[in-house]
N, C-alpha and C positions, 0 to 999 in steps of 0.2 A: 864728152862735154868739155869744151875748152874754157879755161878760166884765166883771166888776166887780173893782175893786182895793180891798182893805182895809188895805194897808200891809205892809211887809216882804216876806214870801213868800206872803201870804194873798190868794188870788183865789177868786171863784166863777165857774163856767162853766156856762151853761145848755146842756145837751145833750139833744136829743129831749125837751124839756119837763121835764127833771129838773135840779135844781140841785146841782152838785158843788162843794163848798167845800174848798179845799186849805190845809192847815197854818195853822189859825186862831191867830194871835197878834195880838190887838187891844187888849184892855183894859190890858196892861202897856206898850203902845207909845205913848209920848208924842206921836209924830207922827200917831197915829190917834185922837186924843182927840175928834175930831168924829164918829166912827162910833158909832152907837147899836147895840149888840150885840143888843138885843132885836128889832131890825127885820131882822136878817140871816136870810135863808132858806137852808135846806139840806135836801136829800133824802139826800145822802151827804156824809160828811166824810172826806177822804183825808189821812192823816197819814204823812208820809215817814219821820220818825224821832222820837225821844223828847225832843229838846231843848225847853226851855220856849218858845223863840221860834218853835216850830212846833206846839205842842200846848196852849198856855196856856189857850185858851178852848174847846177841843174838848168837854170834859165839859159845860160850861154850855150851849153851843149844841146839843149832842145832847139835853139835857134840854128845852130850849126848843122844839126843832123835831121831835124824834123821829127824827132822821136816823140812818142806819146808818153806823158808822165803819168804814172800810176801812184796814187797816194790817197790819204784820207780826204774827205770832202773839203774841210777847211783849208788844207794846203793847196788843193787843186783850185779852189776859188781864189786864193791869194795869188797863185801863179798866173792865172788867167788875167788878173789885174796888172801883172807885171809884163804882160804881152805874150805869154806862152799860148800857142795856138791850139794845142791838142792835149787834153788831159782825160784820164778815166778815174773819176772819184770812187772810192770804196770806203769801207769801214770794218771794224773788228767783227769777225764772225762771217763776213760775206765772202763769196767766191764768184769768179767769172772765168769763162772759157775764152781764151785768146787764141790767135793763130799758132802760137808756139806751144800752148798747153794751158793748164788751169792755174790760177792764182787764188789762194785762200788767205785772208787776212786774219792774223791771230794776235792775241794780247801781248804787249810789251810793257813791263813795269818801269816807267821812266817819266820824264817830263817832256813838254813840247811847246816851244815858243819860236816864232819865226824871227829872222835877223832884225826886223824893225819892231820887235816886241809884240807883233800881232799874235793873237791866240792861234796855236798850231794844232788844235784838236788832240785826239788821243794818239799816242805813239803806237806803232804796229810792227809786227814781224810778218814775213811772207812765207807761205809754203808753196813751192812751185812743183807742180805735177806734170810730167811729160813722158813721152815714149822713150826718151833718152835717159830718164832717171828722175827721182824725186829729191828735192833738197829744201832745207829750211834756212832762211836768212832771218836771224832773230832781231836785227836792229839793236839799238841800245836797250838793255834790259837787266834787271836783277833776276836772280833765280826765283822762280815762282812754281808753286805746286800745279798751276794750270798747265805747265809743260808736259805733265803726264797725259793730258788730253791729246797733245800732239802725237805722242808715242802710240796712243791707242787709235788715233784717227787714220794714220797712213804710215806705211813702211818708208823710211827715209834712207837714202843712199849716202847722204852727205849733209853736214850742218855747218853753217857759219855762225860762230859764237864769239862774243866779246870776252876778252881775257885780261884786260888792263887794270881792272879794279878801280876803286875810288869813285868813278862816275857810273860804272856798270858792275856786273859781277866780275870776279877775278877768276884765275885759273882753277882754284879749288871748287868754286861753285859751278864753273863751266863743266867740270868733270861730272858733278852731280846732275847737271842739266842734260848731259849726254846720256846718262842713265835714264832720266825721265822720258826723253824723246826716243829712246831705244836706238841710238845711232852712235857708233863707235868711231866713225871717220869725221874728224872735225877740222875745219879751217879757222884759225884764230884771227880775230880782228879787234880794232879799237885798242891798240897798245902802241907804246913808244912815241907817239906823235907829240905829246906834251910831257913835261916832267912828272906830272901827277900819275901818268899811266905807263911809265917805263917799267919793263919787266926783265927778268932774267930768262933768256931764251932756253938755256940748258935746263934750268929748273923746271920750266913749263913742259919741255919735251919729256923729261924724266918722270914727272908726275903723271902725265897722260899715259906714258908707257907702262908704268907700274900699275895703272888702273886697267890695263889691257886695251888701251885706245890709241888711235893714230892721230897725232896733231901735226898739221901742216902749217908752217909759218912762211909765207911768201916773202920774197924780196920785192921791193917796189919796182914795177916794170916787168916782173917775171910772168911767164905764161906756163901753165901746166895743163896737160890733158888728163882727164879722169875717165876711166872706164869702169863700169859697174858689172861685176860678174853675175849679179842677180837678174839682169835683164835677159 
């Protein structure tokens, strides 16, 4: 499973030869100024909620690639009004089988409003199930006891969790979240982009290591191949 990082909470994941792009926020991100948005590939764009730092480039990339945008109903309706041609609306608790695998939408404890202040529906996380592995992309969220349901629902090989604190859970709560979801392999996201969410990388790595967990912090533009022995 090849994973590319474009900054903040934006990752692309290649699953069964399809490219899934999560929460594209690139051109407004000063830390991602080296990323050429025209070269980003996507078959699907998954948007967890409506805040600009998760949806800023979704429309443009959808136009460039012809990708299908997967999000909640309200966001999909808004995107269609902005000229996006192909969306797949979902909502919390629902699941759908796509050509790359299954997407299940789960609760995220956060807020959601679109860049023009339109109501953005309920924020969500995504569980992706595929023959190449299962992973959880939490979106922006606080630590919630509902995460225990995720751990009971499906065995996860990898989890994308926010660790920047202030607007989301921080590294300490992310460690607890990894216990709840029963996944010790974590990719950190939603950190360093703004002053409010800057973190000490060494501290984060040490805390996860002491808890018996593996935390990966990507460099912007970096690509890493993950292989799961459980498959």
